[in-house]
C-alpha positions in Angstrom: -17.8 16.6 39.9 -20.1 16.5 36.9 -18.0 19.2 35.1 -14.8 17.4 35.8 -16.1 14.2 34.2 -17.3 15.8 31.0 -13.9 15.8 29.1 -13.4 12.0 29.6 -15.8 10.9 26.9 -14.2 12.8 24.0 -10.8 11.8 25.2 -11.6 8.1 24.9 -13.2 8.6 21.6 -10.2 10.4 20.1 -8.0 7.5 21.1 -10.2 4.9 19.5 -8.5 4.7 16.1 -5.2 6.4 17.2 -2.3 4.0 17.6 0.0 4.1 20.6 3.5 5.2 19.9 6.2 2.6 19.7 7.6 2.1 22.2 4.5 2.4 24.4 4.8 3.3 28.1 1.5 1.5 28.8 2.5 -2.0 27.6 4.9 -4.3 29.5 6.8 -6.9 27.4 6.3 -10.4 28.8 9.7 -11.4 27.6 11.3 -9.1 30.2 11.8 -10.9 33.4 13.8 -8.3 35.4 14.8 -4.7 34.6 16.3 -2.0 36.8 19.0 0.6 37.1 22.5 -0.7 37.6 24.2 2.5 38.7 23.7 5.5 41.0 22.1 8.7 39.5 24.7 10.7 37.7 22.6 13.9 37.1 19.3 15.3 38.1 17.6 18.2 36.4 14.2 19.7 35.8 12.2 17.7 33.3 12.0 19.0 29.8 8.8 17.5 28.3 9.9 17.9 24.7 13.1 16.0 25.4 12.2 13.6 28.1 8.7 12.3 27.4 7.4 9.9 24.8 5.1 11.3 22.1 2.1 9.6 23.6 3.0 11.1 27.0 3.3 14.6 25.5 -0.1 14.2 23.8 -1.7 13.1 27.1 0.0 16.1 28.8 -1.4 18.5 26.2 -4.9 17.1 26.5 -4.8 17.4 30.3 -4.7 21.2 29.8 -3.4 23.8 32.2 -4.7 22.1 35.3 -1.5 20.1 35.7 0.9 23.0 35.3 1.9 22.8 39.0 2.6 19.1 38.7 4.7 19.6 35.5 6.9 22.1 37.4 7.6 19.4 40.0 8.7 16.8 37.4 12.4 16.0 37.3 14.5 13.7 35.2 17.1 11.5 36.9 19.8 10.2 34.6 21.8 7.0 35.0 24.8 5.5 33.5 23.7 1.8 33.2 20.7 -0.5 33.6 20.5 -4.3 33.8 17.8 -6.3 32.1 17.0 -10.0 32.1 14.8 -11.1 29.2 13.9 -14.1 27.1 15.7 -14.5 23.9 13.8 -13.1 20.9 14.3 -14.6 17.5 14.5 -12.5 14.3 15.3 -13.1 10.7 19.0 -13.9 10.1 19.6 -15.1 13.7 20.3 -18.6 14.7 17.5 -20.8 16.0 17.2 -20.2 19.8 16.3 -22.7 22.4 12.9 -22.2 24.1 13.2 -20.6 27.5 16.7 -19.3 27.0 17.3 -16.1 29.0 20.1 -13.6 29.0 21.1 -11.0 31.6 22.9 -8.0 30.2 24.0 -4.7 31.5 23.6 -1.7 29.1 25.7 1.4 29.5 25.8 4.8 27.7 27.9 4.3 24.6 26.9 0.6 24.1 25.7 -0.5 20.7 22.4 -2.3 20.8 19.9 -4.1 18.6 16.4 -2.6 18.6 13.2 -4.1 17.4 11.4 -1.6 15.1 8.9 -3.9 13.4 6.6 -4.8 16.3 3.6 -5.1 14.0 5.2 -7.3 11.4 4.1 -11.0 11.2 7.5 -11.9 9.6 10.2 -10.4 11.7 13.0 -8.4 9.9 16.5 -8.0 11.2 16.5 -5.5 14.1 17.8 -2.0 13.7 21.2 -0.9 15.2 21.7 2.0 17.5 24.0 3.4 20.2 22.7 4.4 23.7 23.3 8.1 24.2 21.3 8.7 27.4 19.1 6.9 29.9 16.8 8.4 32.5 13.6 8.2 34.5 11.1 11.1 34.8 9.1 11.3 38.0 7.7 13.7 40.6 10.1 15.3 43.1 10.4 13.1 46.1 8.8 10.1 44.5 10.4 6.8 45.0 12.2 5.1 42.1 9.9 2.6 40.4 11.5 -0.6 39.4 10.3 -1.7 35.9 10.8 -1.0 32.2 7.6 1.1 31.8 9.2 4.2 33.5 12.7 3.8 32.1 13.6 5.8 29.0 16.6 5.3 26.6 17.6 7.7 23.9 19.2 5.9 20.9 21.2 7.3 18.0 20.6 5.2 14.9 22.9 3.3 12.6 21.4 2.4 9.2 21.4 -0.9 7.4 21.6 -0.9 3.6 18.2 -2.5 3.5 16.7 0.4 5.5 17.6 3.0 3.0 15.4 4.2 0.2 14.7 1.8 -2.6 15.3 4.4 -5.3 18.9 5.6 -4.8 22.4 5.4 -6.0 23.5 1.8 -5.6 26.8 1.1 -4.0 28.6 -2.1 -2.9 28.6 -2.9 0.8 30.3 -5.4 2.9 28.6 -8.1 4.9 27.0 -6.7 8.0 28.1 -3.2 7.1 26.1 -0.4 8.6 26.2 3.4 8.3 26.2 6.0 11.1 23.3 8.5 10.8 24.2 12.1 11.0 21.6 13.2 13.5 18.7 10.8 13.9 17.7 10.0 17.5 14.6 8.5 19.2 13.4 7.7 22.6 12.7 4.0 23.3 11.9 1.8 26.3 13.9 -1.3 27.3 11.1 -3.5 26.0 12.2 -3.0 22.4 16.0 -3.5 23.1 16.8 -7.1 22.1 20.5 -7.4 22.8 23.9 -5.8 22.7 26.1 -6.0 19.6 29.5 -5.0 18.5 30.3 -2.3 15.9 33.9 -1.9 14.6 35.6 0.4 12.2 37.8 -2.3 10.8 36.8 -5.4 8.9 37.6 -8.5 10.9 36.8 -12.1 11.0 34.5 -13.3 13.8 36.1 -16.0 15.9 34.8 -17.7 18.9 36.0 -16.1 22.2 38.3 -18.1 24.4 38.2 -17.7 28.2 41.1 -15.9 29.7 42.3 -16.6 33.2 43.5 -13.1 33.9 42.8 -9.6 32.7 45.6 -7.6 31.3 45.9 -3.9 30.5 48.4 -1.5 29.0 50.8 0.4 31.3 53.8 2.4 30.3 57.1 1.1 31.7 60.6 1.8 30.4 62.1 -1.1 28.6 65.3 -1.5 26.6 65.1 -2.2 22.9 66.8 -5.6 23.4 64.0 -6.9 25.5 61.4 -6.3 22.8 60.3 -9.2 20.8 61.2 -8.9 17.1 58.1 -8.0 15.1 56.0 -7.3 18.2 53.1 -5.0 17.4 53.4 -3.2 20.7 54.9 0.2 21.0 58.4 0.8 22.4 57.1 1.7 25.9 54.2 -0.7 26.2 54.1 -3.8 28.3 51.4 -6.1 29.6 50.7 -6.2 33.4 47.9 -7.8 35.3 45.0 -5.4 36.0 44.5 -4.2 39.5 41.3 -4.9 41.3 41.3 -1.5 42.9 42.0 0.5 39.8 39.6 1.5 37.0 40.6 -1.4 34.9 39.2 -3.8 37.4 35.9 -2.0 37.7 32.5 -3.4 36.8 32.5 -1.5 33.6 35.6 -3.3 32.3 34.1 -6.6 33.4 30.9 -5.8 31.5 32.8 -4.9 28.4 34.7 -8.2 28.5 31.4 -10.0 29.1 29.9 -8.2 26.1 32.8 -9.2 23.9 32.6 -12.8 24.9 28.8 -12.8 24.2 29.1 -11.2 20.8 32.1 -13.1 19.5 31.1 -16.1 17.6 27.7 -14.7 16.5 28.0 -13.1 13.1 24.5 -11.5 13.3 25.8 -9.4 16.2 29.0 -8.1 14.7 28.8 -5.1 12.4 31.2 -3.0 10.4 31.0 0.8 10.2 33.4 3.0 8.3 31.0 5.5 6.8 28.3 8.0 8.0 25.3 8.7 5.9 22.7 11.4 5.3 19.8 9.2 4.4 17.6 12.1 3.2 20.2 13.2 0.6 21.9 9.8 0.1 25.4 11.2 0.8 28.2 9.2 2.5 31.0 10.5 4.6 34.3 9.1 5.8 33.9 8.2 9.5 35.9 6.8 12.3 33.5 5.1 14.8 35.9 4.3 17.6 37.3 7.9 17.7 33.8 9.4 17.5 32.5 7.2 20.3 35.4 8.1 22.6 35.0 11.8 21.9 31.3 11.7 22.3 31.6 10.1 25.7 34.0 12.8 26.8 31.9 15.7 25.7 28.6 14.3 27.0 29.7 14.2 30.7 27.1 15.6 33.0 27.5 19.3 34.1 28.9 20.1 37.5 25.7 21.9 38.6 22.2 22.5 37.5 22.0 26.2 37.0 18.8 26.0 34.9 18.3 27.6 31.5 21.2 29.7 30.3 22.6 31.2 27.2 25.7 29.0 27.2 26.4 26.5 24.5 26.1 23.5 26.9 22.8 24.2 28.5 22.3 22.0 31.6 18.5 22.1 31.2 18.9 20.4 27.8 21.5 17.9 28.9 20.8 14.4 27.8 19.3 15.2 24.3 22.3 13.5 22.7 23.4 16.2 20.4 27.0 15.4 21.3 26.7 12.2 19.3 25.7 14.1 16.1 28.0 14.2 13.1 28.2 17.4 11.1 29.3 17.8 7.5 32.4 19.9 7.3 31.9 22.7 4.8 34.7 23.3 2.4 36.4 26.7 2.7 35.5 29.4 0.3 38.2 29.5 -2.3 37.5 33.1 -3.2 38.0 34.3 0.4 41.2 32.2 0.6 42.6 33.5 -2.6 41.9 37.1 -1.6 43.5 36.6 1.7 46.6 35.0 0.2 46.9 37.9 -2.4 46.6 40.5 0.3 49.3 38.6 2.3 51.6 38.4 -0.6 51.2 42.2 -1.2 52.6 42.9 2.3 55.2 40.2 2.3 58.7 41.6 2.6 61.7 40.2 0.9 62.9 37.6 3.3 64.8 34.4 3.1 63.3 31.4 1.3 63.6 29.5 4.5 61.1 31.8 6.2 58.7 31.4 3.3 59.0 27.6 3.5 58.3 27.8 7.2 55.2 29.8 6.6 54.0 27.4 3.9 54.6 24.5 6.2 52.6 26.1 9.0 49.7 26.7 6.5 49.9 23.0 5.7 49.8 22.1 9.3 46.7 24.4 9.8 45.0 22.6 6.9 45.8 19.3 8.5 44.4 20.4 11.8 41.3 21.9 10.1 40.6 18.6 8.4 40.6 16.7 11.7 37.5 14.8 12.6 36.6 16.5 15.8 36.8 20.2 16.3 34.5 22.7 18.0 32.6 25.3 16.1 34.5 28.2 17.6 37.8 26.5 17.0 37.0 25.8 13.4 36.5 29.6 12.7 39.6 30.3 14.7 41.6 27.8 12.7 40.4 29.5 9.5 41.5 32.9 10.8 44.8 31.5 11.8 45.1 29.9 8.3 44.3 33.1 6.5 46.6 35.2 8.7 49.5 32.8 9.1 51.5 34.3 6.2 50.7 37.8 7.2 51.9 37.2 10.8 55.1 35.7 9.8 55.9 38.2 7.1 55.1 41.2 9.4 57.1 39.7 12.2 60.1 39.2 9.9 59.7 42.7 8.6 59.8 44.3 12.0 62.9 42.4 13.0 64.7 43.6 9.9 63.5 47.2 10.4 61.7 47.3 7.0 58.1 47.4 8.1 56.4 50.8 8.6 54.8 51.5 12.0 51.0 51.0 11.9 48.1 50.3 14.2 47.8 46.6 15.0 44.7 45.0 13.4 42.3 42.8 15.2 43.4 39.8 13.3 47.0 40.5 14.1 46.1 40.9 17.8 44.4 37.5 17.8 47.5 36.0 16.2 49.8 37.0 19.1 51.3 34.4 21.4 49.0 33.3 24.1 48.7 30.6 26.7 47.6 27.3 25.0 44.3 25.9 26.3 42.8 22.5 26.3 40.9 21.6 23.2 37.2 21.0 23.8 35.6 19.0 20.9 31.9 19.8 20.7 31.2 18.4 17.3 32.5 15.6 15.0 33.1 16.9 11.5 33.3 14.6 8.6 34.2 14.9 4.9 32.1 13.4 2.1 33.5 10.5 0.2 34.9 11.3 -3.3 31.7 9.9 -4.9 29.4 12.0 -2.7 31.6 15.0 -3.1 31.3 14.7 -6.9 27.5 14.4 -6.5 27.3 17.5 -4.4 29.4 19.4 -6.9 27.0 18.3 -9.7 24.0 19.5 -7.7 25.7 22.9 -7.1 26.5 23.3 -10.8 22.9 22.6 -11.8 21.0 25.6 -13.2 18.6 27.3 -10.8 15.1 27.1 -12.3 12.3 29.3 -11.0 9.8 27.7 -8.8 6.4 26.8 -10.4 4.7 26.1 -7.1 2.3 28.7 -5.7 3.9 28.2 -2.3 6.5 30.8 -1.3 9.6 28.8 -1.0 13.0 30.2 -0.3 14.8 27.6 -2.3 14.4 26.7 -6.0 14.9 23.5 -7.9 18.6 22.6 -8.1 18.2 20.4 -11.2 17.6 21.1 -14.8 14.5 19.8 -16.6 15.6 17.0 -18.9 13.1 15.9 -21.5 13.3 12.1 -22.1 14.5 11.0 -25.5 13.1 8.0 -27.4 15.2 5.1 -26.2 15.7 1.7 -27.7 13.1 0.2 -25.4 10.2 1.0 -27.7 12.0 -0.3 -30.8 13.3 -3.3 -28.9 9.7 -4.4 -28.2 9.2 -5.0 -32.0 12.4 -7.0 -32.6 10.5 -10.3 -32.3 8.1 -9.2 -35.0 8.6 -10.0 -38.7 9.7 -7.3 -41.2 6.1 -6.4 -42.0 5.4 -2.6 -41.9 1.6 -3.2 -41.4 2.1 -5.6 -38.5 4.7 -3.4 -36.9 2.4 -0.4 -37.3 -0.4 -2.2 -35.6 1.9 -3.0 -32.7 3.1 0.6 -32.4 -0.4 2.0 -32.6 -1.6 -0.3 -29.8 -2.7 1.6 -26.6 -0.5 -0.7 -24.5 2.7 0.3 -26.4 3.8 3.4 -24.4 6.8 5.3 -25.8 9.4 6.9 -23.6 8.7 10.4 -24.9 5.2 11.7 -25.0 4.5 14.2 -27.7 2.6 17.4 -27.0 2.9 17.1 -23.2 6.3 18.9 -22.7 4.9 21.7 -20.6 2.9 19.4 -18.3 5.8 17.1 -17.9 8.1 20.0 -16.9 5.6 21.3 -14.3 5.0 17.9 -12.7 8.8 17.1 -12.6 9.6 20.5 -11.2 6.9 20.3 -8.5 7.8 16.8 -7.3 11.5 17.4 -7.6 11.3 20.6 -5.5 9.5 18.7 -2.7 12.1 16.0 -2.7 15.0 18.4 -2.6 13.4 20.4 0.2 12.7 17.2 2.2 9.1 18.3 2.8 5.7 16.7 2.0 3.1 18.0 -0.4 0.2 17.1 -2.7 0.1 17.6 -6.5 -3.4 17.3 -8.0 -3.5 16.4 -11.7 -6.8 16.5 -13.6 -8.1 16.0 -17.1 -10.5 14.0 -19.2 -9.6 10.3 -19.9 -7.1 9.8 -22.6 -5.1 13.0 -22.2 -1.9 11.4 -21.0 -2.1 12.1 -17.3 -0.9 8.7 -16.0 1.6 8.3 -18.9 3.2 11.7 -18.1 3.5 10.9 -14.4 5.1 7.5 -15.2 7.6 9.4 -17.4 8.3 11.8 -14.5 8.8 9.0 -12.1 11.2 7.3 -14.5 13.2 10.4 -14.8 13.3 11.0 -11.0 14.5 7.4 -10.5 17.3 8.0 -13.0 18.3 11.2 -11.2 18.2 9.5 -7.8 20.3 6.6 -9.0 22.9 9.2 -10.3 22.8 11.2 -7.0 21.3 14.2 -8.8 18.3 14.3 -6.4 17.5 12.9 -3.0 16.6 9.2 -2.8 13.0 8.1 -2.3 10.6 5.2 -2.3 7.8 4.9 -4.8 4.3 3.5 -4.4 1.6 3.3 -7.0 -2.1 2.9 -6.0 -4.7 2.5 -8.7 -8.3 2.9 -7.5 -9.5 0.4 -10.1 -7.1 -2.3 -9.1 -7.9 -2.6 -5.4 -11.0 -4.2 -4.0 -11.9 -1.3 -1.7 -10.5 2.1 -0.9 -9.2 1.2 2.5 -6.8 -1.4 0.8 -4.7 1.6 -0.2 -3.3 1.7 3.4 -1.8 -1.8 2.9 0.0 -0.7 -0.3 1.3 2.5 1.2 2.7 0.7 4.3 4.4 -1.9 2.1 6.1 0.9 0.1 7.2 2.9 3.2 8.6 -0.1 4.9 10.4 -1.2 1.7 8.6 -4.6 1.8 9.7 -6.7 -1.1 6.3 -7.9 -2.5 7.9 -9.9 -5.3 9.9 -12.1 -2.9 7.7 -12.2 0.2 4.3 -11.4 -1.1 1.8 -8.9 0.3 1.7 -8.3 4.0 -1.0 -10.3 5.7 -2.4 -7.4 7.7 -5.8 -5.8 7.6 -6.4 -2.3 6.4 -7.2 -1.3 10.0 -3.8 -2.5 11.2 -2.0 -0.8 8.3 -3.8 2.4 9.2 -2.7 2.0 12.8 0.9 1.7 11.8 0.7 4.6 9.3 -0.8 6.9 11.9 1.9 6.0 14.4 4.6 6.4 11.7 3.5 9.9 10.7 2.1 11.4 13.9 4.7 10.3 16.5 7.8 11.3 14.7 9.4 7.9 15.3 10.0 6.9 11.8 12.9 4.5 12.5 16.5 4.9 11.3 15.6 5.5 7.6 13.2 8.4 7.4 13.6 8.9 3.6 11.1 10.5 1.3 8.2 8.6 -0.3 6.4 9.4 -3.6 2.8 8.0 -3.9 0.9 8.0 -7.2 -2.9 7.8 -6.5 -4.4 7.0 -9.9 -8.1 7.0 -10.5 -8.8 9.1 -7.4 -12.5 9.2 -8.2 -12.7 5.5 -7.1 -11.1 6.2 -3.7 -13.8 8.6 -2.6 -16.0 7.2 0.1 -19.0 8.7 1.9 -16.9 9.6 4.9 -13.9 10.6 2.7 -11.6 9.3 5.4 -9.2 7.6 3.0 -8.4 10.6 0.8 -8.3 12.8 3.9 -5.6 10.7 5.5 -3.6 10.6 2.3 -3.8 14.4 1.9 -3.3 15.1 5.6 -0.1 13.1 6.2 2.0 15.2 3.8 1.2 18.3 5.8 2.7 16.8 9.0 6.2 18.0 10.0 8.9 15.7 8.8 6.6 13.4 6.9 8.5 13.6 3.5 5.4 12.2 1.8 4.7 13.4 -1.7 1.2 12.5 -3.0 0.4 12.7 -6.8 -3.4 12.5 -7.1 -4.7 11.9 -10.6 -8.4 12.3 -11.3 -10.6 12.6 -14.4 -12.4 15.8 -13.4 -10.8 19.2 -12.7 -13.4 20.3 -10.1 -13.6 17.1 -8.1 -12.4 18.7 -4.9 -15.0 21.5 -5.1 -17.9 19.2 -6.0 -17.2 16.1 -3.9 -14.6 16.7 -1.2 -15.5 18.4 2.0 -13.8 21.5 3.3 -11.3 19.7 5.5 -10.2 17.5 2.7 -9.9 20.4 0.3 -7.8 22.4 2.7 -5.3 19.5 2.9 -5.0 19.1 -0.8 -3.1 22.4 -1.3 -2.8 24.7 -4.2 -0.6 22.7 -6.7 -3.0 21.8 -9.4 -2.1 20.8 -13.0 -4.8 20.4 -15.6 -4.4 18.4 -18.8 -6.5 19.8 -21.6 -8.0 17.5 -24.2 -5.8 16.9 -27.3 -6.5 19.0 -30.3 -6.6 17.8 -33.9 -3.0 18.9 -34.6 -1.7 17.2 -31.4 -3.5 13.9 -32.2 -1.9 14.0 -35.7 1.6 14.4 -34.1 0.9 11.5 -31.7 0.0 9.1 -34.6 2.8 10.3 -36.8 5.4 9.9 -34.1 4.4 6.3 -33.5 4.5 5.5 -37.2 7.9 7.2 -37.5 9.3 4.9 -34.9 8.2 1.9 -37.1 10.2 3.2 -40.1 13.4 3.6 -38.0 13.7 -0.2 -37.6 13.1 -1.0 -41.3 15.2 -0.6 -44.4 13.8 0.6 -47.7 13.8 -2.8 -49.2 12.0 -4.2 -46.1 9.2 -1.7 -46.4 10.7 1.2 -44.7 9.5 3.6 -47.4 5.9 2.1 -47.4 3.2 4.6 -46.4 0.9 2.6 -44.2 -1.6 5.4 -43.3 -2.1 8.4 -45.6 -1.9 11.9 -44.1 -5.5 12.6 -45.0 -6.6 9.5 -43.1 -4.7 10.5 -40.0 -6.3 14.0 -40.3 -9.8 12.6 -40.7 -9.4 10.3 -37.7 -7.9 13.1 -35.5 -10.7 15.4 -36.5 -13.4 12.9 -35.7 -12.0 12.2 -32.2 -11.1 15.8 -31.3 -14.7 16.9 -31.9 -16.0 14.4 -29.3 -13.5 13.8 -26.5 -9.9 14.4 -27.6 -9.0 11.0 -26.3 -5.6 9.9 -27.7 -6.5 6.2 -27.0 -9.5 6.5 -29.3 -7.6 7.8 -32.3 -4.9 5.2 -31.8 -7.5 2.5 -31.7 -9.2 3.8 -34.9 -5.9 3.9 -36.8 -4.8 0.5 -35.6 -8.1 -1.1 -36.7 -7.9 0.7 -40.0 -4.4 -0.8 -40.6 -5.8 -4.2 -39.7 -8.5 -3.7 -42.3 -6.1 -3.0 -45.2 -3.3 -5.4 -44.2 -4.6 -8.4 -46.3 -4.4 -6.3 -49.4 -1.1 -4.6 -48.5 -2.6 -1.2 -49.3 -2.5 2.2 -47.7 -5.1 3.4 -45.2 -7.3 6.1 -46.8 -10.1 8.3 -45.3 -12.9 5.9 -46.4 -11.2 3.1 -44.4 -11.2 5.3 -41.3 -14.8 6.2 -41.9 -15.7 2.5 -42.1 -13.9 1.7 -38.9 -15.6 4.6 -37.1 -19.0 3.3 -38.1 -18.1 -0.3 -37.0 -16.9 1.0 -33.6 -20.2 3.0 -33.2 -22.3 -0.1 -33.9 -21.3 -1.9 -30.8 -23.7 -4.3 -29.0 -24.1 -1.6 -26.3 -24.9 1.0 -29.0 -27.4 -1.3 -30.6 -29.1 -1.9 -27.3 -29.4 1.9 -26.6 -30.9 2.5 -30.0 -33.6 -0.1 -29.4 -34.7 1.4 -26.1 -38.1 3.0 -25.6 -38.5 6.8 -25.3 -38.9 6.8 -21.5 -36.0 4.3 -21.0 -33.7 6.6 -23.0 -35.2 9.6 -21.1 -34.4 7.9 -17.7 -30.8 7.2 -18.8 -30.4 10.9 -19.9 -31.8 12.0 -16.5 -29.3 9.8 -14.7 -26.4 11.1 -16.7 -27.5 14.7 -16.0 -27.7 14.0 -12.2 -24.2 12.4 -12.3 -22.8 15.5 -13.9 -24.6 17.8 -11.6 -23.8 16.0 -8.3 -20.3 14.9 -9.2 -20.8 11.4 -7.8 -21.9 8.2 -9.6 -24.5 7.1 -7.1 -27.7 9.1 -7.4 -30.9 9.0 -5.3 -34.0 7.6 -7.1 -36.0 10.6 -6.1 -33.6 13.0 -7.9 -33.8 10.8 -11.1 -37.6 10.9 -10.9 -37.7 14.7 -10.7 -35.2 15.1 -13.5 -37.2 12.6 -15.7 -40.4 14.5 -15.3 -38.6 17.8 -16.1 -37.1 16.3 -19.3 -40.6 15.1 -20.5 -41.5 18.7 -21.4 -38.0 19.5 -22.9 -37.0 16.5 -25.0 -40.4 15.3 -26.3 -40.8 15.3 -30.1 -43.9 15.0 -32.2 -43.7 11.2 -32.4 -43.1 10.8 -28.6 -45.9 10.5 -25.9 -46.4 13.8 -24.1 -48.2 12.4 -21.0 -46.1 12.4 -17.9 -45.8 8.9 -16.3 -47.0 8.1 -12.9 -44.6 7.0 -10.1 -45.6 3.4 -10.6 -44.9 3.6 -14.3 -41.5 5.1 -13.6 -40.7 2.1 -11.3 -41.6 -0.2 -14.2 -39.2 1.7 -16.5 -36.5 1.4 -13.9 -37.1 -2.3 -13.5 -36.7 -2.8 -17.2 -33.3 -1.0 -17.2 -32.2 -3.0 -14.1 -33.1 -6.3 -15.7 -30.8 -5.6 -18.6 -28.0 -4.5 -16.2 -27.9 -1.0 -17.7 -28.6 0.4 -14.3 -27.7 -1.0 -10.9 -29.9 -0.3 -7.8 -28.8 -0.3 -4.2 -29.9 -3.5 -2.5 -29.6 -5.1 0.9 -31.3 -5.5 4.3 -30.3 -2.0 5.4 -31.7 -0.5 2.1 -35.0 -2.1 2.7 -35.6 0.0 5.8 -35.0 3.2 3.7 -37.6 5.2 2.0 -38.1 4.3 -1.7 -36.8 7.7 -2.8 -33.5 7.3 -0.8 -32.4 4.2 -2.8 -29.4 4.9 -5.0 -28.8 4.2 -8.7 -25.6 3.6 -10.6 -25.1 3.7 -14.3 -23.5 0.4 -15.4 -22.7 1.5 -19.0 -19.9 3.8 -20.2 -21.2 7.3 -19.8 -19.5 8.7 -22.9 -21.1 6.0 -25.1 -24.5 6.7 -23.6 -24.2 10.4 -24.4 -23.1 9.8 -27.9 -25.7 7.2 -28.9 -28.6 9.1 -27.2 -27.5 12.3 -28.9 -27.4 10.6 -32.3 -30.8 9.1 -31.8 -32.6 12.0 -30.2 -31.2 14.8 -32.4 -29.7 18.2 -31.6 -31.8 18.9 -28.5 -30.6 15.7 -26.8 -27.0 16.6 -27.8 -27.4 20.1 -26.2 -28.8 18.7 -23.0 -26.3 15.9 -22.6 -23.4 18.1 -23.6 -23.9 20.7 -20.8 
């Protein structure tokens, strides 16, 4: 007994922060008053866990281990045709205000369209999703009694898609009111607790009118009538009349009564009437012509239960997999290969005998008929190939037959194709799939993607496919010049505006290679429909974030022009959120397409957002949309926590199957994963790494000259267009000064802007002395003055802290490590004028207190810290590290520069 109880503890712990899948089999909705099956079982087969169980049930079954294998073999799934549910009315956005306590009793059958609640954790309810019931069943042990209740009942739903549920970055198209799109192959298992009501989906646009009660039910029957008895202008066919429905026939069955009841309930409620004439591939953003009524009728015919349960077999319709709903899928019809068709036609013309023109016209008409049949909506896979064979061999058969009749054809061995073309007994058509053709706009978009040049993959991963789009470098648009239209015709003022760090041009000079690599990596992941991580590193001011923004802008343009798959975009900046866990809220807002501008941020905690995200990525139930999402995690250094759970989740979710999550992580250090991240986080990061090198002197000159050139484009010669604002030697001197230290483009832009500001009153040209003066002014900041006035041991302690930060890779350093480094540097950095005696621990505490009082260093504080040992307290540098290194190096000399530079 003790051994059996051991696994229970880790099982409970593993479920602590794991969300339950929606819908949950453990929760019972209080709004459901009654729920049960409304028909006899229509089919019973052995349970298929992958098809019949919820994700949480599969997880519990896998955790149970092999001890329950005998019980799993005794599981069986019993399928039904209808269930009846009585529930309280649930309000949602867009619906009319409902009376309190109002209840509705509805019968749901296979093929009914329903409204499903997919936002159970939202405080503000959105319009429900639309789906069609494709199967309903209950899984239980053999011989077990049927349990009445919604927790054991399972319903498989094939999704429709609202326009608001599609990706936010996509090709926009006009849509009708309450128009929805049929998903090609997106299904999910739900429980009755999330089914709100039935709804009506029509393939024709009609006006919703209030239903009127009818005293009798009528149906169509075929009776012979004379043309004189037909009413003029009657829409009925020649052999159609109305007659009362029989109570004993199928028209008087409960199913017909339920359909009439459904029609009476839905009519008059616009929020329950929908219009569908297109199918959609939400991942690629392609639309297809679609006939919903015909597809529903054909799907109901081809999803009838098998006559017997013969177990697994190699047949196409496997009884052991019946109920998965594949018969409701829609398949894109591939266009025939023109080269194969032309070769077949040429071969047929070569053997064509000289016959009458009438025979040739008959052959051409048969070819046209074959094309018409091939373009029909619903054909089986085998029949499609057979139709193609008949199409290619139609001319050959007719020409050869005619030749044999005239005695002109030579005797030869019949070919296989000719043998198949012989007359045979016609058989009943069995439609296994519904084939659809893309709309003209989608067809043109697919053609553009096929014509796109194949570019080699830059990713280290071994992918079979390559990028199907060409790298397009952005050109300087009118946006940058338009931002200066409100300024006067003053070349100095306009130059100051162009040189400002906040003025970001559309095209970034000297970053073409990095731009192409980032665009290719992210674009390939979007085209593949898979997830992945791209790690971008580089010192501050090397154009990392600006390049990523340019890439995202180009990807949005491509998605809006249907050149790439649609996606949603989320940007998370570690410096703009109060704590790292707040990134969960921003990610969920982006994935759920929540409009922050109109509705504000979601009022959910980070823990609840994590719960929803875990359910979204781990259960496979991603709702009807399921499009890709691109996340930019800027300032990744600020999102690192002691447990590293935030960055682990963000790097782990893209590795899950079907996540379609692309994470672009931007950090300031190239070796941050090796120095800070644990092994499990590093393994999730992947191998796609792009490093931005610091700008060289030549590159900084190009950046400044490009911005000044954009100023001259908007000015005429008489308005100062020919005025030289900054001399070339001044640009070279500023670039050389910055490239020696950091290579930060923002630094050189700031120096040039302040130099222009210095000479603007005199309307002169910036020279090298002006730049030198500005550099000296920028170096003499209050922080620099404070650092120069520090004592020797205060400067030595700051140098020790900077050295520990570089060595450890984290900003928070233990006090014991700083003490040890300080005593080490006493022997290394002491000059003739400095004291050589090593300070005592009490004296080091006094030095630290002096730095803390001036807020140059921040010390960990709190009740929990008071219980720690003094050496375990952590310190944080509160001054810009680069400025500390520069000033201490200038004051201390070459030895200090060598120590701080390593």
